[in-house]
C-alpha positions in Angstrom: 27.9 22.0 -71.0 24.5 20.0 -69.2 24.5 17.5 -66.2 23.0 13.9 -66.1 23.1 10.7 -65.0 22.4 7.6 -66.0 22.6 3.6 -65.9 22.7 0.9 -67.4 24.7 -2.1 -66.9 28.9 -2.1 -68.8 28.6 -4.1 -72.0 32.4 -2.8 -73.1 35.6 -0.8 -70.8 37.7 0.4 -73.7 41.1 1.3 -73.3 42.8 4.1 -72.8 43.6 6.6 -75.7 46.2 9.5 -75.6 45.4 11.7 -77.9 48.2 15.6 -79.0 51.3 16.6 -77.5 49.8 17.5 -74.3 48.7 13.7 -73.8 45.3 14.4 -73.6 43.6 10.7 -72.7 40.2 9.3 -73.4 38.0 6.0 -72.8 34.9 4.9 -74.0 32.8 2.2 -71.3 29.1 1.3 -72.5 26.5 1.2 -71.2 23.3 -1.3 -71.7 20.1 -0.5 -71.1 16.6 -2.8 -72.1 14.1 -0.8 -73.0 11.7 -4.0 -73.4 11.7 -4.4 -78.1 15.7 -2.7 -78.5 18.9 -2.2 -76.4 19.8 1.0 -76.0 24.1 1.2 -76.0 24.9 4.7 -74.5 28.7 5.2 -74.9 30.0 8.0 -72.0 33.8 9.2 -72.2 36.2 9.2 -69.0 38.8 11.1 -69.6 42.5 12.2 -68.2 42.6 10.8 -64.3 39.6 9.4 -64.4 40.3 7.2 -66.9 42.2 5.4 -64.7 39.0 4.7 -62.2 36.8 2.9 -64.9 39.5 0.2 -63.5 36.8 -0.6 -61.2 34.3 -1.4 -63.0 33.7 -4.1 -64.7 31.5 -5.8 -67.8 28.1 -6.4 -66.0 28.2 -4.7 -63.6 25.0 -2.7 -63.5 26.2 2.0 -62.6 24.9 5.3 -62.5 26.9 7.4 -64.2 27.2 10.8 -63.5 28.4 13.2 -67.2 28.3 16.5 -69.0 27.4 17.0 -72.0 29.6 18.7 -74.3 29.2 19.5 -78.0 31.6 20.4 -80.4 32.2 22.2 -83.9 34.8 20.9 -86.3 35.8 22.0 -89.8 38.6 20.3 -91.7 39.2 23.7 -93.6 37.4 26.8 -94.4 35.9 25.6 -97.3 35.0 21.6 -96.1 31.1 20.8 -95.1 30.6 21.8 -90.8 30.9 18.6 -88.9 29.2 18.9 -84.7 29.6 15.7 -82.5 28.1 15.4 -79.1 29.5 13.4 -75.9 28.5 12.2 -73.2 31.8 13.2 -70.5 31.8 11.0 -67.0 32.3 13.2 -64.1 31.8 10.0 -61.6 30.2 6.7 -61.3 28.7 4.7 -58.0 28.3 0.8 -59.1 24.7 -0.7 -57.5 25.2 -4.1 -58.6 27.1 -6.6 -59.8 30.3 -6.5 -60.2 32.5 -5.8 -57.7 34.1 -2.2 -57.4 35.6 -0.4 -54.4 33.0 1.2 -51.6 33.8 4.5 -53.1 33.5 4.8 -57.2 34.0 8.0 -56.2 31.5 10.6 -58.6 32.6 14.4 -56.0 36.1 13.0 -55.7 37.0 13.6 -60.3 35.4 16.8 -60.8 38.5 18.1 -60.2 40.3 16.0 -62.8 37.4 16.3 -65.2 37.5 20.7 -65.1 41.6 19.6 -65.9 40.8 17.6 -68.5 37.9 20.4 -70.0 40.8 22.6 -69.9 42.9 20.3 -72.3 40.5 19.6 -74.7 40.0 22.9 -75.1 43.7 23.2 -76.3 44.2 20.6 -79.2 44.2 22.0 -82.7 41.4 20.4 -84.1 42.6 19.1 -86.8 44.3 16.3 -84.0 41.0 14.8 -83.3 38.1 15.0 -84.9 35.5 15.1 -82.0 
């Protein structure tokens, strides 16, 4: 895993989706970055309890999201092609302009729930969800 920060304007906030028998939750937020000649769209995933913190965000808000890079190997069966997936899992965020949010949008407060989310993700059967 690798940690980093990304800054951009909230472009899309998806609804929370639930996976597996244990109820793993995931919510996608897409940030928009104007790079001059093109626009860059960066999907960031919030998991389990941190899905609820996204309610503090609004489309158009300028945010800085702290994230962890996670990679995953997936193969449907031994004779099928191996696929690799990469995602940026949010560990917290701060609103820096352009939208209403609570004063403490909470980067550090969610680290325990993010660890629990990683444990839950590791327990999901690879055949259930290919990400």
